[in-house]
C-alpha positions in Angstrom: -0.2 -0.1 -0.1 2.6 2.3 1.0 4.7 1.8 -2.1 1.6 2.5 -4.4 0.8 5.7 -2.8 4.6 6.8 -3.3 4.3 5.8 -6.7 1.1 7.8 -7.1 2.6 10.9 -5.6 6.3 10.3 -7.7 3.7 10.9 -10.8 2.2 14.1 -9.4 3.1 17.4 -10.9 3.2 20.4 -8.3 0.5 22.0 -9.8 -1.7 18.8 -9.3 -1.9 19.5 -5.6 -2.8 23.2 -5.9 -5.6 22.1 -8.5 -7.0 19.4 -6.3 -6.8 22.1 -3.4 -9.0 24.3 -5.0 -11.3 21.8 -6.6 -12.0 20.7 -3.1 -12.7 24.1 -1.8 -14.9 25.0 -5.0 -17.1 21.9 -3.6 -18.2 23.7 -0.4 -19.5 26.9 -2.4 -23.0 25.6 -2.9 -23.4 24.9 0.9 -22.2 28.4 1.5 -24.4 29.9 -0.9 -27.4 28.0 0.7 -26.6 28.9 4.1 -26.4 32.9 3.2 -29.9 32.5 1.2 -31.1 30.9 4.4 -29.9 33.8 6.6 -31.5 36.2 4.4 -34.9 35.0 5.0 -37.0 38.0 7.2 -38.5 37.2 10.4 -41.9 38.2 9.3 -41.9 36.0 5.9 -44.5 33.3 5.5 -42.8 29.6 4.4 -44.9 28.4 1.8 -44.9 24.7 0.1 -45.9 24.4 -3.4 -47.0 20.8 -5.0 -46.5 21.0 -9.0 -47.2 18.2 -11.1 -45.7 18.4 -14.7 -44.9 22.2 -14.0 -48.5 22.9 -12.9 -49.3 23.9 -9.6 -51.8 21.7 -7.8 -51.4 22.6 -4.3 -49.9 25.5 -1.8 -49.9 25.4 1.7 -48.3 27.7 4.7 -46.0 26.2 6.6 -46.4 27.6 10.4 -47.5 26.4 13.9 -50.9 26.8 13.4 -51.1 24.8 10.1 -53.1 21.8 10.8 -51.7 17.8 10.1 -53.4 16.8 6.9 -52.5 14.4 4.1 -53.6 14.7 0.5 -53.6 12.4 -2.4 -52.6 13.5 -6.0 -52.8 10.9 -9.2 -50.5 12.5 -11.5 -51.3 10.0 -14.4 -53.5 6.7 -14.6 -51.8 4.0 -11.9 -49.5 6.7 -10.2 -50.3 8.3 -6.9 -48.5 10.1 -4.3 -49.8 10.7 -0.8 -48.5 14.4 0.8 -48.4 15.0 4.2 -48.2 18.1 5.8 -47.6 18.5 9.8 -47.0 22.2 11.2 -44.0 23.6 10.0 -42.6 20.7 7.6 -44.1 18.3 4.6 -42.9 15.5 2.9 -43.8 13.0 0.1 -45.1 10.2 2.4 -45.9 7.5 0.1 -45.9 6.8 -3.6 -45.6 4.0 -6.4 -42.8 5.0 -8.2 -40.1 2.5 -8.5 -37.2 4.1 -6.9 -39.1 6.1 -3.9 -36.3 8.7 -3.6 -39.2 11.4 -3.4 -40.2 9.3 -0.1 -36.7 8.7 1.2 -35.8 12.4 1.3 -38.1 12.7 4.1 -39.7 16.4 5.7 -38.5 19.3 4.4 -39.1 22.7 5.6 -36.7 25.2 5.0 -36.8 27.8 2.1 -35.1 26.1 -0.9 -35.4 22.8 -0.1 -37.1 20.5 -2.6 -38.7 16.8 -3.0 -38.7 15.3 -6.5 -40.7 12.4 -7.9 -39.3 12.2 -11.3 -41.5 9.4 -12.7 -44.8 11.2 -11.7 -43.3 14.6 -12.6 -43.9 15.7 -8.7 -42.3 18.5 -7.2 -42.4 19.8 -3.8 -40.6 23.0 -3.2 -40.4 25.6 -0.1 -40.0 29.3 -0.4 -40.5 32.4 1.8 -43.2 35.0 0.7 -43.5 38.4 2.2 -46.3 39.3 4.2 -48.2 40.7 1.5 -48.1 37.4 -0.6 -45.4 38.2 -2.9 -42.8 35.8 -3.3 -39.6 37.2 -2.0 -36.8 37.7 -4.4 -33.1 37.9 -3.6 -31.6 41.5 -3.8 -28.4 40.1 -5.2 -27.4 37.2 -7.9 -24.6 35.2 -7.0 -22.0 34.9 -10.0 -19.4 32.2 -9.4 -16.8 32.2 -12.0 -15.8 29.0 -13.0 
């Protein structure tokens, strides 16, 4: 093992290590951007969940402590179903009959920017923040990441 490691290190050029470190650091950029976006949500903003099927909004609910527990069943196409569960400040795809079950395994989502997707059913659950007057909050600045 040590012999193999020494062999690979001897094949590296000096700039290879710099490139590897830069790529490793760049892999954390999406997490930083997401954290900044979460911190910009106003305290008086309403957290909304939207369920879309084939790009068309079919259900919208505010996620708050006052939101009652409920389940809704959607039928995106013949032979397909999704059971969506809302519990106060969170929402999830509780059950569906898609083959991979990725939407179910995603679990509860509650923060603006989070999504749960069921590709075979073309169903998307999105969380976003709205200002108290009902308009979706827009970011004040665009983040441009150079390549």
